N, C-alpha and C positions, 0 to 999 in steps of 0.2 A: 783672211782679208786679201784682197787683191791689190795690184798695184795702184789702180785708179783711186781706190778707198785710201790707201796708205798715202798717196801724194795729196789727196784733198785734206787729210788731217794735218799732214805736215805743212801744207800751205796756209791752213787756217792758224796753225800755231805761229808760223812766220809772220803773218799779217798781224796778229796780236802783239808780237815782239816788236815789230816795225813801229807800231802805234805807240806802244809804251816806251820805246827808245826815243821817241821824240822829245820826252821830258825826263826820263829815267836813265842814267848810265849803265852800261853792261860791263861786269867784270869778266875778263877772260885771262887765260894764262900767258899768251905770248902774241907776237906780232902776226904770226900766220893765222891765229884765230880771228885777229882784227880784219886781215885781208879777206878771209872767208865771210865774215859777217858783212863787209862792205859788198862783196860780190853778190850777197843775198839781199841786198837793198837797205841795210841799216845805215841811217844817216845821222843818228844821235851820237852822243858821247860813248866812247868804248875805252875802258881802262885796262891796262895790262899788269898783272901782278908781277911778272918777271921783267920789271923795269929798272933793276939795279938797286931797289930799295929792300930793306928787311921787311918781311910781311907785317910785323908789328907796326913799323913806321908807315907802310902803305895803308894800313887799315885806319892809322890815326889821320892820315890825310884825307882818306875818303870820308871819315866820320866828320871831319871838320868842314867839308864842302858839300856833302849830300845827305838828305834826309832819308833817301831810299836808293837802293841799287838792285840790279838784277845780276844774280851770281850765275854765270854759265861757264864753269870750269868743265873740263872733259868729264865724261861719265864712266872713267876708269877708276881704279882704286886711288890713285894719286889725286886725280880730280876730286874724287869724293872726300879725301882727307883735306885737301885745300879749301873746299867749299865749307866743310865743317869748322875749320880753323878761322876763316874769314868771318863766318856767321858768329862764331864765339866771340872773336875781337871786336865786332861791330855791334854785338848785342846791347840793347838799351841805348844806343846812339844812333844807329841807322838801320831802317828797315830792310830786311834782306829777302828779295823775292827769288824763291828757289824753284818754283813750279816749272819754269820753262826747261831747266836742266832735266827734271824728272820726265817731262813730256817728251823731249827729244830722245832721251834714253830708251823710253818705251817704244817709240814710233820709228826710229831710225836704226838701220843695221850697221851703224859706225859707232865708234866709241869716243870720237872726239870732234870738237868744233871745226877744225881745219878741213875735215873730210866731208862736211855737209854739202858743199856745193857740188862735188863730183858724184856724191850719192844721189842727190836730187836729179842731176842730169842723167845718171844711169837709170833711174826709175822712169824718168820721161822717155828715154830711148827704148826701155822695155815695153812701155805702154804703146808707143808708136809702132814698134815691130809687132805686137800682138794685134794691132788694129789693121795691119796691112798683110797679114799672112793668111 
């Protein structure tokens, strides 16, 4: 797959995430992830796991306020464990949308949310250079 095809796929995933985030909150690990998603155009609610609460308390708060959430933890081992724990804690109370995490892991050459804007910028630069050489 070339850079153009890769960018098209990533931008389509981003578009779907933006639309869904208008009504469904995204759960991320920390503030750098929030900043990255804001730079990528997410305007809806974004919740951070590392907000000073215990994970179980965080999940109880989420379950009490939301019928569904998008889990977008990093796609490294730690992020995988976190997403599983969150999904288990919310099970039966809040619907967990995990597909975006899997799609980004498959289509981006970075392993975390905070690196997404710079990766997309890098791909766009590569495409531009390829078109002008």
